[in-house]
N, C-alpha and C positions, 0 to 999 in steps of 0.2 A: 503494498502500501507506499503510495506516495505521500509525503505531510506538503502541506501550506506554511510557511513559519511566518507568523506577524508580530515581532517581538514588539514593535511600535505599539499595540493595540495593549498594551499592559497600563498605561498611563490611562485610557480611557474605564479601562475594567478601574483599575482603581477610585477615581474620581466617578463612576459610577453606584459603588455601592456606597459613596457620602451623600449623593442626591436623592432629595427628599419627594417626592409626589411624579406627576411624568412632567417633562420635558415638554412636550407635545401640548399639555393640558395649558402649561405657564403659560409659552409662547402664548399660544394663540388668545386667554385671557389678558393679559397685558400688551399693554401700546409702548414696550420698549422694541419696538424692531429692529434696532441696529445693534442695541445691546446680547440680543435674543441670536442673531445673526438670521432674521424673517426677513426676505428678500419680496416676497411676493404671498399675499390673499387674493384670494378670490371668495365667491361665498359659499365654501363648502370646505374648499382647503388650504391649508398653507406651505410656504415651501424655504426651508431656511438650509444655510448653509452646515455644513456638520461640521460641529469643534474639533471632534476627531477622523478625520478624513482620511482615506482611503488613498486619496490622490486628488491632486488640485484641483477646487470645482467640485466637489463630494457633496452634491445637493438632498433633502431629503424632502417629501411630498407625503400629506399628513391630513386628514380630514380634519375639521375642527371635535367632532363627535369623539368622544374616547370607546371606542371598538375594536375587537383583538382580534376579526377575522373578515376576509372579502366579504363572503356572505351577507353579512350585516350592513356592508354599505348601499342606501338608497341610489336608483335609477339613478339621482339627480347626483350625487356622490360620484359617484361611477365615470359618469360624463365629465365630470367639471375636474375632477382626476385628472380622467386624460388629456384633458384640453391643456392640465398645468403643466404635464407628464411634456406636451407637445410647445408650447410655449418655454418652458426651463431649457427642454433639449437643445432645442430650436439657437436661444438666447447664448446657450455654453458652446455650442458649434461657432455662434459666429465671434465670441470674445477671444474663446481659447483656444479655439480650431484644432479639437482634440481628433486621432485618426477613428475613434469610434468611439464606444460605452458599452457599460456595464447597467442593466435597470433588474430592482430585482428587489424582491420582499422576502426578507426571514418573518417566519409566522409561527410563531412561538421559540420557548427558551430554547429547546433542543433542533431547533433548524438554525437558531443562530441567531434572536431576536436579542438585541440587547436591551430593546426597549419591547416586551413581550406583549405589554397589557394595551398598546397602541398601536394600532394598525401603521406604518410608513413602508413606503417608496423609495429605493435610494437609484439615483443618478450618478455614476462613477463616470467622468471622462476618462479615456485611457489613449494611450502613444504610444509608438512601436517602441521609444525608447524609454517607458517610464519603467521598465524593469532592470536592475544594476544588480552591479556588486554588493553595494552600502548596507542592504538588510542581510545579507548572505554573511559577509564579512564583518561588519561594524555594530549590526545590529539597529540599524536606524535606515527608518525610510525618510527620506528627501522630499518635501510639499515644499514648492519649488516659488510660492508666494503668500505672501501674508495674509490669514483670515478677513482684517478689514481691509488690504488693499484689496483685495478678492471683490468683497461686500462695493464696495467704490464703484468697484469698475461692472461690475454688474446691475446694481440698483439704480445705477445711472442710463440703463440700457431698458430698462420695463416699459 
């Protein structure tokens, strides 16, 4: 069996243990979008930068409602989610010019969900050159841009 090592994720695991309440619910209720890294809000969905990204531009889309499964989404929420996905993927394509994207949902803790109680969709830009020796040799993941710089760049184009 092959193993995928992601040692840079330990920071997320350590911080996640200390966070009380739901990250998405808190961001949905508050009006501090810049502080919460919320880039976009629609009628049913919010989009935010991942504070612990796998790659530069890693976004998360989440319904405002605290639900844990796709089957709980209303038809309007499903449509809004895919409109938001389309809008955010196009924005990342224009600004960051990735070679591709990973789109995914981890539903349930055993499936890898870091926040298993609140459904969310990941959009992760990918480049041919985004895998290198740093994680393997030095246990270090290189994120090429600060979250605040990327937030400014993306938020100006929405």
